[in-house]
Backbone atoms as SQL, in Angstrom:
CREATE TABLE atoms (id INTEGER PRIMARY KEY, chain TEXT, resi INTEGER, resn TEXT, atom TEXT, x REAL, y REAL, z REAL);
INSERT INTO atoms VALUES
  (1, 'A', 1, 'UNK', 'N', -35.164, -29.089, -39.282),
  (2, 'A', 1, 'UNK', 'CA', -33.930, -29.253, -38.502),
  (3, 'A', 1, 'UNK', 'C', -34.448, -30.030, -37.395),
  (4, 'A', 2, 'UNK', 'N', -33.244, -30.281, -36.183),
  (5, 'A', 2, 'UNK', 'CA', -33.475, -30.796, -35.460),
  (6, 'A', 2, 'UNK', 'C', -34.187, -29.986, -34.581),
  (7, 'A', 3, 'UNK', 'N', -34.896, -29.632, -33.220),
  (8, 'A', 3, 'UNK', 'CA', -35.301, -29.061, -32.793),
  (9, 'A', 3, 'UNK', 'C', -34.157, -28.501, -30.903),
  (10, 'A', 4, 'UNK', 'N', -33.592, -30.046, -30.891),
  (11, 'A', 4, 'UNK', 'CA', -32.604, -29.815, -29.746),
  (12, 'A', 4, 'UNK', 'C', -31.194, -29.282, -30.509),
  (13, 'A', 5, 'UNK', 'N', -31.263, -29.412, -31.535),
  (14, 'A', 5, 'UNK', 'CA', -29.908, -28.765, -32.259),
  (15, 'A', 5, 'UNK', 'C', -30.063, -27.457, -32.227),
  (16, 'A', 6, 'UNK', 'N', -31.108, -27.041, -32.565),
  (17, 'A', 6, 'UNK', 'CA', -31.630, -25.308, -32.745),
  (18, 'A', 6, 'UNK', 'C', -31.546, -24.927, -31.625),
  (19, 'A', 7, 'UNK', 'N', -32.209, -25.383, -30.375),
  (20, 'A', 7, 'UNK', 'CA', -32.275, -24.389, -29.407),
  (21, 'A', 7, 'UNK', 'C', -30.342, -24.915, -29.159),
  (22, 'A', 8, 'UNK', 'N', -29.738, -25.730, -28.732),
  (23, 'A', 8, 'UNK', 'CA', -28.381, -25.686, -28.685),
  (24, 'A', 8, 'UNK', 'C', -27.688, -24.641, -28.923),
  (25, 'A', 9, 'UNK', 'N', -27.998, -24.849, -30.663),
  (26, 'A', 9, 'UNK', 'CA', -27.152, -23.338, -31.564),
  (27, 'A', 9, 'UNK', 'C', -27.608, -21.851, -30.629),
  (28, 'A', 10, 'UNK', 'N', -29.127, -21.434, -30.516),
  (29, 'A', 10, 'UNK', 'CA', -29.240, -20.216, -30.034),
  (30, 'A', 10, 'UNK', 'C', -28.336, -19.789, -28.990),
  (31, 'A', 11, 'UNK', 'N', -28.522, -21.288, -28.143),
  (32, 'A', 11, 'UNK', 'CA', -28.241, -20.862, -26.707),
  (33, 'A', 11, 'UNK', 'C', -26.512, -20.634, -26.671),
  (34, 'A', 12, 'UNK', 'N', -25.890, -21.296, -27.784),
  (35, 'A', 12, 'UNK', 'CA', -24.196, -21.023, -27.650),
  (36, 'A', 12, 'UNK', 'C', -24.088, -19.519, -28.394),
  (37, 'A', 13, 'UNK', 'N', -24.800, -19.657, -29.117),
  (38, 'A', 13, 'UNK', 'CA', -24.345, -18.259, -29.903),
  (39, 'A', 13, 'UNK', 'C', -24.636, -17.147, -28.906),
  (40, 'A', 14, 'UNK', 'N', -25.651, -17.310, -28.004),
  (41, 'A', 14, 'UNK', 'CA', -26.039, -15.969, -27.425),
  (42, 'A', 14, 'UNK', 'C', -25.476, -16.178, -26.322),
  (43, 'A', 15, 'UNK', 'N', -24.347, -17.148, -25.559),
  (44, 'A', 15, 'UNK', 'CA', -23.949, -17.426, -24.195),
  (45, 'A', 15, 'UNK', 'C', -22.224, -16.125, -25.374),
  (46, 'A', 16, 'UNK', 'N', -21.689, -16.592, -25.954),
  (47, 'A', 16, 'UNK', 'CA', -20.391, -16.173, -26.827),
  (48, 'A', 16, 'UNK', 'C', -20.699, -14.668, -26.865),
  (49, 'A', 17, 'UNK', 'N', -21.745, -14.395, -27.406),
  (50, 'A', 17, 'UNK', 'CA', -22.545, -13.167, -27.958),
  (51, 'A', 17, 'UNK', 'C', -22.441, -12.159, -26.199),
  (52, 'A', 18, 'UNK', 'N', -22.869, -12.644, -25.332),
  (53, 'A', 18, 'UNK', 'CA', -23.033, -11.957, -24.529),
  (54, 'A', 18, 'UNK', 'C', -21.753, -11.773, -23.710),
  (55, 'A', 19, 'UNK', 'N', -21.165, -12.667, -23.798),
  (56, 'A', 19, 'UNK', 'CA', -19.489, -12.863, -22.979),
  (57, 'A', 19, 'UNK', 'C', -18.763, -11.710, -23.529),
  (58, 'A', 20, 'UNK', 'N', -18.685, -11.670, -25.386),
  (59, 'A', 20, 'UNK', 'CA', -17.726, -10.883, -26.060),
  (60, 'A', 20, 'UNK', 'C', -18.500, -9.744, -25.793),
  (61, 'A', 21, 'UNK', 'N', -19.310, -9.387, -25.286),
  (62, 'A', 21, 'UNK', 'CA', -20.356, -7.943, -25.281),
  (63, 'A', 21, 'UNK', 'C', -19.369, -7.371, -24.116),
  (64, 'A', 22, 'UNK', 'N', -19.287, -8.384, -22.683),
  (65, 'A', 22, 'UNK', 'CA', -18.893, -8.385, -21.486),
  (66, 'A', 22, 'UNK', 'C', -16.983, -8.094, -21.758),
  (67, 'A', 23, 'UNK', 'N', -16.712, -8.182, -22.802),
  (68, 'A', 23, 'UNK', 'CA', -15.192, -8.383, -22.873),
  (69, 'A', 23, 'UNK', 'C', -14.652, -8.964, -21.887),
  (70, 'A', 24, 'UNK', 'N', -15.266, -10.173, -21.417),
  (71, 'A', 24, 'UNK', 'CA', -14.089, -10.854, -20.506),
  (72, 'A', 24, 'UNK', 'C', -14.150, -12.733, -21.373),
  (73, 'A', 25, 'UNK', 'N', -12.981, -13.417, -20.765),
  (74, 'A', 25, 'UNK', 'CA', -12.978, -14.475, -20.986),
  (75, 'A', 25, 'UNK', 'C', -13.258, -15.660, -20.546),
  (76, 'A', 26, 'UNK', 'N', -13.259, -16.460, -20.952),
  (77, 'A', 26, 'UNK', 'CA', -13.815, -17.858, -20.810),
  (78, 'A', 26, 'UNK', 'C', -13.580, -18.072, -19.159),
  (79, 'A', 27, 'UNK', 'N', -12.525, -17.457, -18.773),
  (80, 'A', 27, 'UNK', 'CA', -11.754, -17.994, -17.725),
  (81, 'A', 27, 'UNK', 'C', -12.480, -17.274, -16.726),
  (82, 'A', 28, 'UNK', 'N', -12.473, -15.572, -17.045),
  (83, 'A', 28, 'UNK', 'CA', -13.114, -14.762, -16.275),
  (84, 'A', 28, 'UNK', 'C', -14.510, -14.992, -15.963),
  (85, 'A', 29, 'UNK', 'N', -15.198, -15.608, -16.967),
  (86, 'A', 29, 'UNK', 'CA', -17.171, -15.759, -16.730),
  (87, 'A', 29, 'UNK', 'C', -17.072, -17.140, -15.816),
  (88, 'A', 30, 'UNK', 'N', -16.269, -18.342, -16.099),
  (89, 'A', 30, 'UNK', 'CA', -16.163, -19.224, -14.858),
  (90, 'A', 30, 'UNK', 'C', -15.950, -18.831, -13.284),
  (91, 'A', 31, 'UNK', 'N', -14.790, -18.098, -13.189),
  (92, 'A', 31, 'UNK', 'CA', -14.949, -17.391, -11.895),
  (93, 'A', 31, 'UNK', 'C', -16.136, -16.780, -11.326),
  (94, 'A', 32, 'UNK', 'N', -16.398, -15.833, -12.356),
  (95, 'A', 32, 'UNK', 'CA', -17.697, -15.080, -11.972),
  (96, 'A', 32, 'UNK', 'C', -19.148, -15.601, -11.598),
  (97, 'A', 33, 'UNK', 'N', -18.987, -17.089, -12.025),
  (98, 'A', 33, 'UNK', 'CA', -20.266, -17.821, -11.823),
  (99, 'A', 33, 'UNK', 'C', -20.053, -18.967, -11.407),
  (100, 'A', 34, 'UNK', 'N', -18.549, -19.098, -10.849),
  (101, 'A', 34, 'UNK', 'CA', -17.959, -20.259, -9.822),
  (102, 'A', 34, 'UNK', 'C', -18.674, -21.876, -10.956),
  (103, 'A', 35, 'UNK', 'N', -18.017, -21.726, -11.403),
  (104, 'A', 35, 'UNK', 'CA', -17.939, -23.024, -12.479),
  (105, 'A', 35, 'UNK', 'C', -16.576, -23.054, -13.327),
  (106, 'A', 36, 'UNK', 'N', -16.237, -24.080, -13.911),
  (107, 'A', 36, 'UNK', 'CA', -15.035, -24.819, -14.571),
  (108, 'A', 36, 'UNK', 'C', -15.079, -23.666, -15.668),
  (109, 'A', 37, 'UNK', 'N', -13.695, -23.536, -16.442),
  (110, 'A', 37, 'UNK', 'CA', -13.392, -23.129, -17.891),
  (111, 'A', 37, 'UNK', 'C', -13.877, -23.707, -18.400),
  (112, 'A', 38, 'UNK', 'N', -13.812, -24.896, -18.293),
  (113, 'A', 38, 'UNK', 'CA', -13.597, -26.068, -19.666),
  (114, 'A', 38, 'UNK', 'C', -15.579, -26.324, -19.628),
  (115, 'A', 39, 'UNK', 'N', -15.926, -26.045, -18.662),
  (116, 'A', 39, 'UNK', 'CA', -17.255, -26.146, -18.445),
  (117, 'A', 39, 'UNK', 'C', -17.730, -24.996, -19.531),
  (118, 'A', 40, 'UNK', 'N', -17.970, -23.708, -19.079),
  (119, 'A', 40, 'UNK', 'CA', -17.826, -22.619, -20.298),
  (120, 'A', 40, 'UNK', 'C', -17.356, -22.869, -21.516),
  (121, 'A', 41, 'UNK', 'N', -16.326, -23.348, -21.915),
  (122, 'A', 41, 'UNK', 'CA', -15.913, -23.790, -23.533),
  (123, 'A', 41, 'UNK', 'C', -16.996, -24.887, -23.662),
  (124, 'A', 42, 'UNK', 'N', -17.710, -26.025, -23.034),
  (125, 'A', 42, 'UNK', 'CA', -18.409, -26.598, -23.736),
  (126, 'A', 42, 'UNK', 'C', -20.062, -26.220, -23.729),
  (127, 'A', 43, 'UNK', 'N', -20.173, -25.150, -23.218),
  (128, 'A', 43, 'UNK', 'CA', -21.163, -24.473, -23.621),
  (129, 'A', 43, 'UNK', 'C', -21.294, -24.080, -24.778),
  (130, 'A', 44, 'UNK', 'N', -20.154, -22.735, -25.063),
  (131, 'A', 44, 'UNK', 'CA', -19.847, -22.567, -26.253),
  (132, 'A', 44, 'UNK', 'C', -19.655, -23.119, -27.186),
  (133, 'A', 45, 'UNK', 'N', -19.655, -24.245, -27.246),
  (134, 'A', 45, 'UNK', 'CA', -19.028, -25.611, -28.440),
  (135, 'A', 45, 'UNK', 'C', -20.393, -25.849, -28.216),
  (136, 'A', 46, 'UNK', 'N', -21.473, -26.051, -27.281),
  (137, 'A', 46, 'UNK', 'CA', -22.700, -26.733, -28.095),
  (138, 'A', 46, 'UNK', 'C', -22.212, -28.110, -27.377),
  (139, 'A', 47, 'UNK', 'N', -21.565, -28.520, -26.755),
  (140, 'A', 47, 'UNK', 'CA', -21.162, -29.992, -26.074),
  (141, 'A', 47, 'UNK', 'C', -22.140, -30.323, -25.050),
  (142, 'A', 48, 'UNK', 'N', -22.638, -28.884, -24.149),
  (143, 'A', 48, 'UNK', 'CA', -23.714, -29.178, -23.186),
  (144, 'A', 48, 'UNK', 'C', -24.259, -28.027, -23.310),
  (145, 'A', 49, 'UNK', 'N', -25.108, -28.182, -22.678),
  (146, 'A', 49, 'UNK', 'CA', -26.131, -26.711, -21.876),
  (147, 'A', 49, 'UNK', 'C', -26.013, -26.332, -20.557),
  (148, 'A', 50, 'UNK', 'N', -26.277, -24.831, -19.993),
  (149, 'A', 50, 'UNK', 'CA', -25.945, -24.937, -18.916),
  (150, 'A', 50, 'UNK', 'C', -27.294, -25.323, -18.205),
  (151, 'A', 51, 'UNK', 'N', -27.546, -25.452, -17.009),
  (152, 'A', 51, 'UNK', 'CA', -28.677, -25.960, -15.878),
  (153, 'A', 51, 'UNK', 'C', -29.339, -24.622, -16.032),
  (154, 'A', 52, 'UNK', 'N', -30.848, -24.552, -15.562),
  (155, 'A', 52, 'UNK', 'CA', -31.332, -23.403, -15.731),
  (156, 'A', 52, 'UNK', 'C', -31.267, -22.314, -14.705),
  (157, 'A', 53, 'UNK', 'N', -30.466, -22.957, -13.529),
  (158, 'A', 53, 'UNK', 'CA', -30.162, -22.152, -12.293),
  (159, 'A', 53, 'UNK', 'C', -29.070, -21.265, -13.309),
  (160, 'A', 54, 'UNK', 'N', -28.152, -21.947, -13.702),
  (161, 'A', 54, 'UNK', 'CA', -27.038, -21.219, -14.353),
  (162, 'A', 54, 'UNK', 'C', -27.481, -20.812, -15.542),
  (163, 'A', 55, 'UNK', 'N', -28.227, -20.685, -16.033),
  (164, 'A', 55, 'UNK', 'CA', -28.926, -20.030, -17.659),
  (165, 'A', 55, 'UNK', 'C', -29.175, -18.358, -16.284),
  (166, 'A', 56, 'UNK', 'N', -30.129, -19.044, -15.405),
  (167, 'A', 56, 'UNK', 'CA', -30.918, -17.685, -14.752),
  (168, 'A', 56, 'UNK', 'C', -29.557, -16.988, -14.149),
  (169, 'A', 57, 'UNK', 'N', -28.938, -17.952, -13.434),
  (170, 'A', 57, 'UNK', 'CA', -27.532, -16.494, -13.099),
  (171, 'A', 57, 'UNK', 'C', -26.505, -15.762, -14.175),
  (172, 'A', 58, 'UNK', 'N', -26.541, -16.236, -15.350),
  (173, 'A', 58, 'UNK', 'CA', -25.877, -15.823, -16.201),
  (174, 'A', 58, 'UNK', 'C', -26.941, -14.708, -17.037),
  (175, 'A', 59, 'UNK', 'N', -28.137, -15.076, -17.397),
  (176, 'A', 59, 'UNK', 'CA', -29.182, -13.285, -17.783),
  (177, 'A', 59, 'UNK', 'C', -28.932, -12.583, -16.760),
  (178, 'A', 60, 'UNK', 'N', -28.718, -12.519, -15.289),
  (179, 'A', 60, 'UNK', 'CA', -28.600, -11.621, -14.442),
  (180, 'A', 60, 'UNK', 'C', -27.193, -11.135, -14.668),
  (181, 'A', 61, 'UNK', 'N', -26.504, -11.662, -14.760),
  (182, 'A', 61, 'UNK', 'CA', -25.262, -11.131, -14.723),
  (183, 'A', 61, 'UNK', 'C', -24.767, -10.476, -16.300),
  (184, 'A', 62, 'UNK', 'N', -25.933, -10.974, -17.170),
  (185, 'A', 62, 'UNK', 'CA', -25.573, -9.623, -18.573),
  (186, 'A', 62, 'UNK', 'C', -26.909, -9.144, -18.669),
  (187, 'A', 63, 'UNK', 'N', -27.920, -8.926, -17.729),
  (188, 'A', 63, 'UNK', 'CA', -28.808, -7.983, -17.746),
  (189, 'A', 63, 'UNK', 'C', -29.888, -8.654, -19.114),
  (190, 'A', 64, 'UNK', 'N', -29.648, -9.613, -19.015),
  (191, 'A', 64, 'UNK', 'CA', -31.133, -9.996, -20.439),
  (192, 'A', 64, 'UNK', 'C', -32.255, -11.450, -19.922),
  (193, 'A', 65, 'UNK', 'N', -33.060, -11.121, -20.396),
  (194, 'A', 65, 'UNK', 'CA', -33.909, -12.222, -19.971),
  (195, 'A', 65, 'UNK', 'C', -33.371, -13.795, -20.401),
  (196, 'A', 66, 'UNK', 'N', -34.374, -14.276, -19.539),
  (197, 'A', 66, 'UNK', 'CA', -33.883, -15.496, -19.868),
  (198, 'A', 66, 'UNK', 'C', -34.128, -15.969, -21.215),
  (199, 'A', 67, 'UNK', 'N', -35.952, -15.665, -22.013),
  (200, 'A', 67, 'UNK', 'CA', -35.820, -15.610, -23.433),
  (201, 'A', 67, 'UNK', 'C', -34.839, -15.031, -24.254),
  (202, 'A', 68, 'UNK', 'N', -34.168, -13.570, -23.970),
  (203, 'A', 68, 'UNK', 'CA', -32.834, -13.517, -24.600),
  (204, 'A', 68, 'UNK', 'C', -32.268, -14.864, -24.465),
  (205, 'A', 69, 'UNK', 'N', -31.607, -15.427, -23.786),
  (206, 'A', 69, 'UNK', 'CA', -30.578, -16.198, -23.261),
  (207, 'A', 69, 'UNK', 'C', -30.878, -17.058, -24.048),
  (208, 'A', 70, 'UNK', 'N', -32.480, -17.845, -24.697),
  (209, 'A', 70, 'UNK', 'CA', -32.641, -18.945, -25.281),
  (210, 'A', 70, 'UNK', 'C', -32.887, -18.631, -26.696),
  (211, 'A', 71, 'UNK', 'N', -32.425, -17.357, -26.771),
  (212, 'A', 71, 'UNK', 'CA', -32.746, -17.480, -28.535),
  (213, 'A', 71, 'UNK', 'C', -33.434, -16.304, -28.755),
  (214, 'A', 72, 'UNK', 'N', -34.304, -15.680, -27.926),
  (215, 'A', 72, 'UNK', 'CA', -35.610, -14.513, -28.369),
  (216, 'A', 72, 'UNK', 'C', -34.668, -13.546, -28.813),
  (217, 'A', 73, 'UNK', 'N', -34.206, -12.695, -29.270),
  (218, 'A', 73, 'UNK', 'CA', -33.707, -11.724, -29.344),
  (219, 'A', 73, 'UNK', 'C', -34.775, -10.812, -30.026),
  (220, 'A', 74, 'UNK', 'N', -35.973, -10.860, -29.646),
  (221, 'A', 74, 'UNK', 'CA', -37.434, -9.798, -29.513),
  (222, 'A', 74, 'UNK', 'C', -37.317, -9.242, -27.721),
  (223, 'A', 75, 'UNK', 'N', -36.926, -9.891, -26.877),
  (224, 'A', 75, 'UNK', 'CA', -37.143, -10.155, -25.214),
  (225, 'A', 75, 'UNK', 'C', -35.391, -9.896, -24.865),
  (226, 'A', 76, 'UNK', 'N', -35.242, -8.566, -24.910),
  (227, 'A', 76, 'UNK', 'CA', -33.830, -8.876, -24.456),
  (228, 'A', 76, 'UNK', 'C', -33.468, -7.938, -23.067),
  (229, 'A', 77, 'UNK', 'N', -33.019, -6.678, -22.811),
  (230, 'A', 77, 'UNK', 'CA', -32.964, -6.159, -21.536),
  (231, 'A', 77, 'UNK', 'C', -33.936, -6.663, -20.169),
  (232, 'A', 78, 'UNK', 'N', -33.081, -6.774, -19.505),
  (233, 'A', 78, 'UNK', 'CA', -34.402, -6.905, -18.105),
  (234, 'A', 78, 'UNK', 'C', -34.695, -5.248, -17.678),
  (235, 'A', 79, 'UNK', 'N', -35.318, -5.191, -17.571),
  (236, 'A', 79, 'UNK', 'CA', -36.119, -3.658, -17.473),
  (237, 'A', 79, 'UNK', 'C', -36.027, -3.728, -15.857);
């Protein structure tokens, strides 16, 4: 499997899962992280990836580690 595709898929699935766990829409998330709804949709469709800075902001909002946000299910909640 292509590594880039695998990483994109893991991040995409994590972003969708975390947003749904919070019970918020893409529009609400975009407002919370000062982004656009179309950008959030693009991340969740695997068309683009959030920057490292944005991924960190998302991890803080969701109270998850950066490793978790990148697909490492063994490293979950921030302590």
